[in-house]
VEXKEDO-283635 format. One line per 5 residues: number of its first residue (from 1); their letters; for each residue x, y, z of N, C-alpha, C. Coordinates in pm, whole numbers, plus 50000, padded with zeros to 5 digits. Example, Ala and Ser with C-alpha at 12.3 -4.5 7.8 and 13.67 -1.06 7.14 Angstrom:
<pts>
1	AS	51319:49431:50780:51230:49550:50780:51320:49670:50780; 51285:49775:50708:51367:49894:50714:51290:50003:50787
</pts>
This chain:
<pts>
1	XXXXX	47515:48201:48314:47602:48312:48275:47531:48446:48286; 47401:48450:48253:47327:48574:48260:47323:48628:48403; 47306:48535:48501:47305:48576:48640:47438:48640:48677; 47548:48582:48627:47681:48637:48653:47693:48777:48593; 47646:48795:48470:47655:48925:48404:47583:49031:48486
6	XXXXX	47469:48994:48545:47395:49090:48628:47478:49129:48749; 47543:49033:48810:47634:49062:48922:47735:49169:48880; 47800:49147:48766:47909:49233:48722:47860:49374:48691; 47749:49384:48619:47699:49515:48580:47653:49594:48701; 47585:49529:48794:47542:49597:48916:47663:49647:48994
11	XXXXX	47768:49564:49003:47889:49602:49076:47951:49727:49017; 47947:49740:48885:48008:49856:48819:47927:49983:48841; 47799:49971:48881:47712:50087:48895:47695:50132:49040; 47744:50051:49135:47725:50086:49276:47790:50220:49307; 47720:50308:49382:47777:50434:49421:47884:50410:49526
16	XXXXX	47970:50508:49551:48075:50491:49651:48014:50462:49787; 48053:50353:49845:48006:50314:49977:48116:50228:50038; 48221:50292:50084:48341:50222:50127:48333:50192:50276; 48338:50065:50316:48337:50033:50458:48461:50090:50527; 48451:50113:50658:48566:50163:50732:48679:50061:50730
21	XXXXX	48647:49933:50747:48749:49829:50748:48768:49775:50607; 48872:49825:50540:48893:49785:50401:49015:49696:50384; 49079:49659:50494:49200:49580:50485:49185:49454:50571; 49102:49357:50528:49079:49237:50609:49205:49156:50629; 49212:49088:50745:49328:49006:50778:49323:48875:50700
26	XXXXX	49434:48799:50706:49437:48669:50642:49333:48575:50700; 49317:48580:50831:49216:48495:50896:49076:48529:50849; 49048:48659:50834:48915:48701:50789:48889:48657:50645; 48992:48662:50562:48975:48621:50422:48952:48470:50412; 49023:48393:50493:49001:48248:50492:48861:48214:50542
31	XXXXX	48815:48289:50638:48678:48267:50688:48577:48300:50578; 48603:48408:50504:48513:48445:50393:48512:48338:50285; 48623:48263:50272:48631:48160:50169:48593:48022:50217; 48536:48010:50337:48503:47879:50393:48409:47797:50308; 48299:47857:50266:48201:47786:50184:48260:47750:50047
36	XXXXX	48340:47840:49993:48406:47818:49865:48498:47696:49872; 48581:47690:49976:48674:47578:49992:48600:47447:50010; 48491:47452:50084:48411:47331:50104:48349:47285:49973; 48301:47381:49895:48237:47348:49766:48336:47278:49673; 48460:47324:49671:48560:47268:49581:48640:47155:49644
41	XXXXX	48602:47115:49763:48661:46997:49825:48801:47015:49878; 48839:47138:49914:48971:47162:49973:48958:47145:50124; 49016:47038:50176:49001:47007:50317:49122:47048:50401; 49240:47054:50342:49359:47091:50416:49355:47239:50451; 49408:47277:50566:49409:47417:50608:49552:47471:50605
46	XXXXX	49568:47601:50581:49703:47658:50575:49777:47651:50708; 49702:47651:50818:49768:47643:50949:49834:47507:50968; 49772:47402:50911:49825:47266:50927:49934:47235:50824; 49907:47269:50699:50002:47237:50592:49990:47343:50482; 50061:47455:50498:50046:47565:50401:50085:47528:50259
51	XXXXX	50188:47447:50242:50232:47411:50108:50128:47325:50037; 50073:47227:50108:49969:47142:50049:49844:47224:50016; 49815:47322:50101:49701:47411:50076:49723:47489:49946; 49842:47543:49926:49871:47620:49805:49864:47532:49680; 49914:47410:49690:49908:47317:49576:49763:47288:49539
56	XXXXX	49679:47266:49640:49537:47238:49615:49470:47356:49544; 49505:47477:49582:49446:47595:49519:49490:47608:49374; 49618:47584:49347:49667:47598:49210:49604:47495:49117; 49575:47377:49168:49511:47275:49086:49371:47316:49042; 49311:47409:49115:49177:47457:49080:49180:47579:48988
61	XXXXX	49294:47645:48978:49301:47773:48911:49302:47755:48759; 49204:47812:48689:49200:47798:48542:49316:47865:48471; 49390:47952:48539:49507:48014:48477:49620:47914:48455; 49621:47806:48532:49736:47716:48531:49702:47575:48486; 49589:47556:48421:49553:47423:48374:49630:47390:48247
66	XXXXX	49673:47264:48237:49753:47225:48122:49886:47296:48124; 49929:47345:48009:50055:47417:48000:50035:47568:48001; 49915:47611:48034:49885:47754:48026:49935:47828:48150; 49980:47951:48130:50009:48042:48238:49951:48176:48192; 49821:48187:48200:49750:48297:48136:49764:48429:48213
71	XXXXX	49767:48539:48139:49746:48669:48199:49599:48673:48240; 49568:48739:48349:49433:48729:48406:49323:48768:48306; 49348:48872:48226:49241:48917:48139:49207:48813:48032; 49298:48719:48006:49271:48616:47906:49162:48519:47952; 49131:48522:48081:49020:48439:48130:48885:48491:48082
76	XXXXX	48883:48610:48022:48760:48660:47961:48712:48566:47849; 48802:48490:47794:48768:48399:47683:48730:48260:47731; 48724:48241:47862:48690:48108:47915:48546:48072:47879; 48528:47955:47818:48396:47913:47772:48338:47797:47855; 48393:47777:47974:48346:47667:48058:48199:47685:48093
81	XXXXX	48125:47577:48086:47984:47579:48127:47977:47553:48277; 47962:47659:48355:47960:47648:48500:47817:47622:48549; 47801:47528:48642:47667:47506:48698:47633:47620:48794; 47504:47638:48819:47458:47751:48899:47513:47751:49042; 47514:47637:49114:47571:47639:49250:47717:47682:49252
86	XXXXX	47793:47640:49151:47935:47679:49146:47949:47827:49118; 47872:47879:49022:47877:48022:48993:47837:48104:49115; 47734:48056:49185:47687:48128:49303:47793:48135:49412; 47861:48024:49439:47960:48024:49546:48083:48105:49506; 48118:48104:49378:48230:48188:49332:48197:48335:49350
91	XXXXX	48079:48375:49304:48044:48517:49308:48017:48566:49449; 47955:48485:49533:47929:48528:49670:48061:48542:49747; 48157:48454:49718:48287:48466:49783:48361:48589:49732; 48355:48613:49602:48418:48733:49546:48359:48859:49609; 48229:48858:49629:48164:48973:49691:48211:48992:49835
96	XXXXX	48223:48884:49910:48267:48894:50049:48412:48939:50059; 48490:48918:49954:48629:48963:49950:48642:49100:49885; 48531:49171:49868:48524:49310:49821:48566:49327:49675; 48561:49218:49597:48596:49229:49456:48489:49300:49374; 48367:49304:49427:48258:49369:49355:48237:49513:49399
101	XXXXX	48317:49560:49497:48314:49701:49533:48365:49784:49416; 48326:49910:49412:48373:49996:49304:48520:50031:49324; 48558:50071:49445:48695:50114:49468:48726:50116:49618; 48853:50124:49648:48903:50153:49783:48992:50275:49767; 48947:50393:49808:49022:50517:49780:49160:50518:49845
106	XXXXX	49253:50584:49778:49386:50605:49833:49379:50726:49924; 49394:50704:50054:49381:50811:50153:49490:50794:50259; 49554:50902:50298:49652:50897:50405:49787:50952:50363; 49878:50957:50459:50014:51007:50435:50110:50888:50430; 50185:50880:50322:50272:50764:50301:50413:50809:50261
111	XXXXX	50511:50730:50301:50646:50753:50253:50660:50707:50109; 50589:50600:50074:50599:50543:49940:50459:50503:49891; 50430:50534:49766:50311:50483:49698:50359:50409:49574; 50317:50282:49562:50359:50199:49448:50239:50174:49358; 50245:50223:49236:50144:50190:49135:50193:50062:49066
116	XXXXX	50123:49952:49091:50170:49822:49043:50139:49802:48895; 50235:49741:48827:50216:49712:48685:50113:49604:48664; 50056:49602:48545:49954:49504:48512:49936:49495:48361; 49821:49450:48321:49795:49429:48179:49712:49544:48121; 49724:49561:47993:49643:49655:47915:49642:49795:47976
121	XXXXX	49523:49849:48005:49512:49988:48051:49537:50005:48201; 49556:49893:48273:49564:49903:48419:49683:49987:48465; 49793:49983:48393:49911:50062:48431:49879:50211:48432; 49814:50257:48326:49776:50397:48317:49669:50431:48419; 49569:50344:48434:49460:50370:48528:49512:50383:48671
126	XXXXX	49600:50292:48712:49650:50294:48849:49739:50415:48875; 49822:50449:48776:49909:50566:48792:49827:50693:48801; 49730:50708:48713:49644:50827:48718:49565:50833:48849; 49521:50718:48895:49443:50714:49019:49528:50763:49136; 49653:50717:49142:49743:50762:49247:49768:50912:49237
131	XXXXX	49797:50960:49117:49826:51102:49096:49705:51188:49132; 49586:51146:49091:49465:51222:49122:49443:51231:49274; 49470:51122:49345:49455:51124:49490:49552:51222:49553; 49674:51229:49500:49773:51324:49551:49732:51467:49518; 49684:51490:49397:49642:51626:49357:49524:51675:49440
136	XXXXX	49433:51584:49472:49314:51621:49549:49343:51638:49697; 49462:51597:49741:49496:51609:49881:49447:51495:49967; 49390:51392:49904:49343:51276:49981:49461:51195:50033; 49574:51204:49963:49694:51129:50003:49817:51214:49978; 49924:51183:50051:50053:51246:50029:50160:51137:50025
141	XXXXX	50271:51164:49957:50380:51068:49954:50511:51138:49921; 50622:51076:49964:50755:51125:49930:50804:51062:49800; 50757:50940:49774:50802:50867:49655:50683:50800:49587; 50664:50831:49459:50564:50762:49378:50639:50675:49278; 50619:50543:49288:50694:50449:49205:50596:50368:49119
146	XXXXX	50624:50360:48990:50547:50275:48900:50636:50157:48865; 50594:50035:48898:50683:49919:48887:50618:49806:48808; 50698:49744:48721:50645:49633:48641:50752:49535:48600; 50709:49421:48550:50798:49310:48517:50840:49312:48370; 50918:49210:48334:50964:49195:48195:50870:49106:48113
151	XXXXX	50746:49087:48161:50649:49004:48087:50632:49058:47945; 50643:48968:47847:50626:49007:47707:50479:49028:47673; 50450:49129:47594:50313:49158:47552:50281:49082:47424; 50155:49037:47412:50114:48979:47284:50063:49092:47194; 50034:49060:47069:49998:49165:46972:49871:49238:47013
156	XXXXX	49774:49163:47068:49647:49227:47107:49670:49331:47217; 49758:49299:47312:49784:49394:47421:49863:49514:47371; 49953:49493:47275:50026:49606:47217:49930:49704:47150; 49833:49649:47077:49734:49736:47011:49648:49808:47113; 49614:49739:47222:49527:49797:47325:49595:49912:47398
161	XXXXX	49728:49912:47405:49800:50011:47485:49872:50117:47402; 49844:50120:47272:49912:50217:47185:49879:50361:47223; 49768:50384:47294:49729:50519:47333:49825:50581:47434; 49895:50501:47514:49987:50558:47613:50127:50498:47610; 50147:50385:47540:50280:50325:47534:50305:50266:47396
166	XXXXX	50304:50349:47291:50327:50296:47156:50466:50233:47147; 50472:50116:47084:50598:50047:47068:50638:49962:47188; 50553:49954:47289:50585:49876:47409:50599:49729:47376; 50695:49665:47440:50718:49521:47422:50695:49443:47551; 50708:49511:47666:50696:49444:47796:50602:49522:47888
171	XXXXX	50566:49455:47997:50485:49522:48099:50555:49646:48153; 50687:49637:48172:50762:49753:48219:50749:49870:48123; 50751:49843:47992:50733:49949:47894:50598:50019:47914; 50498:49942:47951:50367:50001:47978:50374:50092:48101; 50450:50049:48203:50467:50130:48324:50538:50262:48289
176	XXXXX	50643:50251:48207:50715:50371:48166:50625:50465:48086; 50542:50408:47999:50449:50489:47922:50345:50555:48011; 50297:50483:48112:50199:50539:48205:50259:50654:48285; 50383:50636:48331:50449:50741:48408:50473:50865:48321; 50515:50843:48196:50539:50956:48106:50410:51031:48074
181	XXXXX	50302:50956:48054:50172:51019:48026:50125:51102:48145; 50139:51046:48265:50099:51119:48385:50182:51246:48403; 50312:51238:48370:50400:51354:48383:50360:51465:48284; 50322:51426:48162:50277:51524:48063:50147:51591:48108; 50061:51512:48170:49932:51564:48216:49945:51650:48341
186	XXXXX	50058:51631:48414:50076:51700:48542:50219:51755:48548; 50245:51871:48485:50380:51927:48486:50433:51941:48629; 50557:51900:48648:50616:51906:48781:50606:51777:48859; 50525:51684:48811:50510:51556:48879:50640:51476:48872; 50682:51421:48985:50804:51340:48990:50764:51196:49022
191	XXXXX	50799:51105:48933:50773:50963:48955:50900:50883:48927; 50908:50766:48986:51017:50673:48956:50956:50551:48888; 51030:50492:48797:50986:50371:48729:51086:50261:48758; 51038:50145:48802:51128:50037:48841:51102:49912:48758; 51211:49854:48711:51206:49737:48624:51236:49611:48705
196	XXXXX	51151:49509:48691:51171:49381:48759:51204:49277:48653; 51325:49225:48658:51374:49132:48556:51323:48991:48583; 51194:48973:48556:51132:48841:48574:50996:48846:48504; 50979:48772:48394:50853:48778:48319:50733:48724:48397; 50758:48645:48502:50648:48590:48580:50645:48647:48722
201	XXXXX	50708:48762:48741:50712:48822:48874:50571:48856:48921; 50535:48803:49036:50405:48835:49095:50414:48961:49180; 50302:48998:49238:50296:49118:49320:50399:49119:49433; 50415:49009:49509:50514:49013:49618:50655:49044:49570; 50695:48984:49456:50831:49006:49405:50851:49151:49361
206	XXXXX	50748:49210:49301:50759:49350:49257:50770:49441:49377; 50685:49420:49478:50690:49503:49599:50826:49490:49667; 50875:49369:49676:51004:49347:49743:51116:49421:49671; 51115:49420:49538:51222:49488:49465:51212:49639:49481; 51090:49692:49484:51073:49836:49505:51128:49876:49642
211	XXXXX	51090:49803:49745:51134:49837:49880:51284:49818:49896; 51339:49714:49834:51484:49691:49839:51559:49807:49774; 51509:49853:49661:51573:49962:49589:51568:50091:49672; 51454:50119:49733:51442:50238:49816:51532:50230:49939; 51537:50112:49999:51621:50093:50117:51768:50113:50083
216	XXXXX	51811:50057:49970:51950:50071:49929:51988:50217:49905; 51891:50298:49865:51916:50440:49842:51896:50527:49964; 51869:50463:50079:51848:50539:50202:51715:50611:50207; 51618:50563:50130:51487:50630:50122:51374:50550:50186; 51412:50455:50273:51310:50373:50338:51340:50364:50487
221	XXXXX	51303:50466:50563:51331:50463:50706:51250:50355:50776; 51303:50304:50885:51226:50207:50964:51099:50275:51012; 50990:50203:51008:50862:50262:51047:50796:50338:50935; 50847:50324:50813:50787:50393:50699:50645:50341:50674; 50565:50421:50607:50431:50379:50566:50430:50363:50415
226	XXXXX	50372:50252:50369:50376:50218:50227:50235:50187:50178; 50201:50241:50063:50071:50213:50000:50095:50155:49862; 50004:50069:49819:50006:50016:49683:49875:50052:49615; 49879:50068:49485:49759:50094:49406:49743:49982:49305; 49630:49916:49310:49598:49810:49216:49454:49831:49170
231	XXXXX	49400:49733:49099:49260:49740:49057:49175:49674:49166; 49054:49721:49187:48976:49680:49303:48958:49529:49315; 48947:49459:49206:48927:49314:49213:49047:49245:49281; 49165:49308:49276:49286:49250:49335:49321:49312:49471; 49236:49400:49522:49274:49480:49639:49302:49396:49763
236	XXXXX	49215:49301:49796:49231:49224:49919:49358:49139:49916; 49381:49071:49805:49500:48986:49797:49628:49070:49796; 49624:49184:49729:49742:49270:49723:49778:49324:49860; 49678:49359:49939:49706:49410:50074:49775:49304:50159; 49732:49178:50147:49797:49072:50225:49943:49056:50178
241	XXXXX	49965:49061:50046:50101:49051:49993:50186:49168:50040; 50131:49288:50029:50205:49408:50069:50240:49404:50218; 50144:49370:50301:50166:49366:50445:50276:49266:50482; 50271:49150:50417:50368:49044:50449:50509:49082:50404; 50522:49133:50282:50655:49170:50232:50710:49290:50309
246	XXXXX	50625:49389:50334:50671:49510:50405:50723:49478:50544; 50663:49378:50609:50707:49341:50743:50853:49296:50744; 50900:49241:50634:51039:49198:50625:51135:49317:50627; 51083:49436:50599:51164:49558:50599:51140:49642:50725; 51073:49583:50823:51043:49657:50945:50930:49757:50930
251	XXXXX	50844:49735:50829:50734:49828:50801:50604:49768:50852; 50533:49843:50937:50407:49795:50993:50285:49863:50929; 50304:49984:50879:50191:50062:50827:50179:50044:50676; 50077:49970:50632:50055:49949:50489:49908:49974:50455; 49886:50006:50329:49749:50028:50281:49745:49999:50132
256	XXXXX	49640:49932:50088:49624:49905:49945:49496:49969:49895; 49511:50054:49794:49396:50118:49731:49356:50037:49607; 49228:50040:49576:49179:49973:49456:49107:50071:49366; 49160:50092:49246:49093:50187:49156:48980:50118:49080; 48881:50193:49036:48767:50133:48965:48809:50074:48831
261	XXXXX	48741:49969:48790:48760:49915:48656:48661:49980:48560; 48699:49983:48434:48605:50027:48331:48485:49932:48333; 48362:49983:48329:48244:49895:48331:48245:49790:48221; 48303:49823:48105:48311:49724:47997:48403:49609:48034; 48510:49640:48107:48602:49535:48153:48531:49446:48252
266	XXXXX	48457:49508:48345:48383:49430:48445:48282:49338:48376; 48212:49390:48278:48109:49311:48210:48168:49192:48134; 48295:49201:48094:48358:49092:48019:48420:48984:48107; 48421:49007:48238:48478:48905:48326:48386:48783:48333; 48447:48666:48342:48372:48541:48348:48385:48480:48487
271	XXXXX	48308:48375:48517:48328:48307:48646:48472:48261:48665; 48539:48225:48556:48679:48184:48567:48767:48298:48618; 48735:48422:48577:48810:48538:48625:48801:48546:48777; 48678:48540:48826:48659:48553:48972:48709:48431:49047; 48697:48314:48987:48751:48193:49050:48901:48209:49072
276	XXXXX	48971:48255:48970:49116:48271:48981:49152:48373:49087; 49076:48482:49095:49108:48586:49193:49074:48544:49336; 48968:48467:49353:48938:48414:49487:49052:48322:49531; 49100:48238:49440:49211:48149:49473:49338:48227:49505; 49363:48333:49428:49480:48416:49456:49470:48479:49594
281	XXXXX	49351:48525:49630:49332:48589:49760:49349:48489:49873; 49299:48368:49854:49316:48264:49956:49463:48226:49971; 49535:48222:49858:49678:48192:49864:49753:48302:49940; 49718:48428:49914:49783:48539:49983:49752:48533:50132; 49628:48494:50167:49590:48481:50308:49670:48371:50375
286	XXXXX	49689:48260:50304:49766:48149:50359:49912:48189:50381; 49969:48260:50284:50107:48308:50298:50120:48401:50417; 50019:48484:50435:50016:48579:50545:50016:48506:50680; 49931:48407:50692:49921:48331:50817:50050:48255:50843; 50106:48193:50740:50230:48118:50757:50343:48209:50803
291	XXXXX	50353:48328:50745:50460:48421:50781:50448:48464:50927; 50325:48483:50973:50305:48528:51111:50330:48416:51211; 50321:48292:51166:50347:48180:51255:50496:48155:51272; 50575:48201:51178:50718:48177:51182:50787:48275:51276; 50861:48223:51371:50934:48306:51464:51055:48366:51395
296	XXXXX	51079:48497:51411:51195:48557:51344:51326:48499:51395; 51424:48490:51307:51554:48438:51345:51627:48540:51432; 51735:48496:51496:51813:48586:51579:51870:48701:51496; 51911:48671:51374:51964:48775:51287:51859:48879:51254; 51735:48833:51228:51627:48926:51198:51597:49015:51317
301	XXXXX	51599:48955:51437:51575:49034:51559:51684:49138:51576; 51812:49097:51556:51923:49190:51570:51913:49303:51468; 51877:49269:51343:51862:49371:51240:51753:49470:51277; 51646:49417:51333:51535:49504:51375:51579:49599:51485; 51655:49550:51580:51705:49634:51690:51794:49744:51635
306	XXXXX	51883:49709:51541:51973:49808:51482:51893:49916:51410; 51793:49874:51332:51711:49972:51259:51638:50067:51354; 51582:50010:51462:51508:50093:51557:51603:50191:51626; 51720:50143:51666:51817:50231:51731:51862:50343:51639; 51888:50308:51512:51930:50409:51415:51820:50514:51396
311	XXXXX	51697:50466:51388:51584:50559:51371:51569:50649:51493; 51584:50591:51612:51572:50669:51735:51683:50774:51744; 51806:50736:51706:51917:50831:51707:51888:50947:51613; 51831:50914:51497:51797:51019:51402:51691:51113:51456; 51591:51058:51526:51485:51140:51584:51542:51233:51691
316	XXXXX	51628:51179:51779:51687:51260:51885:51776:51369:51827; 51854:51334:51724:51941:51432:51662:51860:51543:51597; 51754:51503:51529:51668:51603:51464:51597:51690:51567; 51556:51629:51677:51491:51705:51784:51584:51811:51839; 51711:51775:51859:51809:51872:51908:51829:51986:51810
321	XXXXX	51833:51954:51681:51851:52056:51578:51734:52154:51576; 51613:52101:51588:51494:52186:51587:51489:52274:51711; 51529:52218:51827:51529:52297:51949:51628:52414:51937; 51746:52388:51882:51844:52495:51864:51792:52601:51766; 51719:52557:51665:51662:52652:51569:51560:52744:51636
326	XXXXX	51480:52687:51725:51383:52769:51798:51453:52870:51889; 51560:52828:51955:51635:52920:52041:51691:53036:51960; 51737:53006:51837:51791:53111:51753:51683:53212:51715; 51563:53163:51689:51449:53252:51661:51426:53345:51780; 51429:53287:51901:51406:53368:52021:51515:53474:52039
331	XXXXX	51640:53438:52013:51750:53532:52031:51740:53648:51931; 51694:53618:51811:51685:53720:51707:51561:53808:51719; 51468:53769:51803:51342:53844:51816:51307:53868:51963; 51397:53934:52040:51369:53954:52183:51249:54044:52208; 51219:54131:52111:51106:54223:52131:50971:54150:52133
336	XXXXX	50969:54025:52085:50843:53950:52083:50817:53873:52211; 50915:53874:52302:50894:53805:52430:50799:53885:52517; 50719:53816:52594:50625:53884:52685:50629:53819:52822; 50609:53900:52924:50607:53851:53062:50463:53823:53104; 50447:53715:53175:50313:53674:53220:50320:53649:53370
341	XXXXX	50241:53724:53446:50239:53704:53590:50124:53613:53628; 50156:53509:53703:50056:53411:53746:49998:53453:53881; 49887:53389:53916:49817:53423:54040:49900:53396:54165; 49999:53307:54158:50081:53278:54275:50200:53372:54287; 50206:53474:54201:50314:53571:54208:50434:53538:54120
346	XXXXX	50437:53422:54060:50548:53386:53972:50533:53458:53839; 50647:53483:53776:50648:53551:53646:50714:53459:53543; 50643:53436:53433:50695:53354:53323:50723:53443:53202; 50815:53402:53120:50841:53470:52994:50803:53376:52880; 50721:53426:52791:50685:53351:52670:50758:53414:52553
351	XXXXX	50844:53335:52487:50925:53389:52379:50857:53376:52244; 50925:53425:52140:50868:53425:52004:50831:53285:51958; 50909:53186:52000:50883:53049:51959:50766:52985:52032; 50717:53054:52136:50612:52995:52219:50666:52926:52343; 50800:52912:52350:50862:52853:52468:50837:52942:52589
356	XXXXX	50809:52881:52704:50791:52955:52828:50893:52911:52930; 50943:53004:53010:51032:52968:53119:51004:53057:53239; 51030:53004:53357:51004:53074:53482:51112:53178:53505; 51072:53306:53508:51168:53416:53527:51190:53447:53674; 51086:53443:53753:51101:53467:53896:50991:53395:53971
361	XXXXX	51023:53355:54092:50928:53282:54174:50894:53362:54299; 50785:53326:54365:50749:53398:54489:50860:53389:54594; 50946:53289:54586:51054:53275:54682:51171:53368:54658; 51164:53451:54554:51270:53547:54529:51380:53499:54438; 51364:53384:54371:51465:53336:54277:51439:53391:54138
366	XXXXX	51548:53430:54072:51536:53485:53939:51616:53402:53838; 51566:53404:53713:51632:53327:53606:51620:53411:53480; 51730:53426:53410:51731:53513:53292:51708:53437:53162; 51666:53312:53172:51639:53235:53051:51745:53133:53020; 51727:53056:52912:51818:52945:52878:51963:52986:52860
371	XXXXX	51991:53117:52836:52130:53160:52820:52194:53202:52952; 52118:53196:53059:52170:53231:53192:52246:53111:53248; 52377:53111:53232:52459:52996:53271:52462:52978:53423; 52436:53086:53499:52439:53072:53645:52316:53003:53700; 52210:52994:53617:52087:52931:53667:52012:53025:53760
376	XXXX	51923:52969:53843:51846:53052:53935:51936:53113:54041; 51910:53242:54077:51986:53308:54181:51893:53402:54257; 51923:53426:54383:51837:53513:54463:51847:53658:54419; 51746:53737:54457:51748:53878:54424:51868:53947:54490
</pts>
């Protein structure tokens, strides 16, 4: 256990050193878990039998032993005496899956940023992390959504979250409290809070409901970019979940940020905590691989074509509107137009908008600009 504690404390102290590739594929995650799977005797592969692979993983997960369905932080109380080889393979696998990194910064331009609900202080931490990234200019978004389930809180969690969600009864209440706190701290901040009516809703279900809600409101264009914010220990598995669910909405551009954990939280994690998260990440990788192996149905292909055509029509329509707006600028500011004579004797006019057109050519043809309905004519 002491060796594990050293792992955790060192991880909490590492300076920012974020690799360029922070979103490993499902195949890469399964490769990272090869020694782990061998150690625990999991021989079936997700490519051969994904369902049997998932069952084998759940049988190993300390969250689901007996009749328990524990919230992840409750694994802090796990008193299992783990042998050194097992602890070593758990921790080395967790490290290879970037669970011991400090953070994965939220960077880039997104149509949607989802701060995912969780336990205790994570709702507030993730929301603040997203807001800080937006304030600093590291990221931009049109929609910031804080989403959580109807999971009931126990008394200990209610006491732990009284600082930002007094009176909370569910995970969603914590999300609402986090959004309200962030709004008070940042006047003018606009956030949406989404309720998922399922006490056991996992990350994929929450993401799906957020995207469905945005799509129904006309706020999720095809080709949108979506980011999620979670805690760093869950970053790799969440990205696989986000990527897989977003693909069902015609979304290819996804990114998952991982905010830092409080060092005291890191120090309280046990091998059971990391074992459960490695298994969750492997399950997400298996789901990812299975989804990519499945050929889309004819209906899905047709829906995709319709979405792309609608998006293209919108782009063309908007392009026409912008072009007409530029022409209006030119008409209202004729004094800003300038003539430019080229070395071949041709004369161009550059208008206020920056648009250029050929006014006369060495061959003696003249053109009075886009409003000249006669087109080119001789001198």
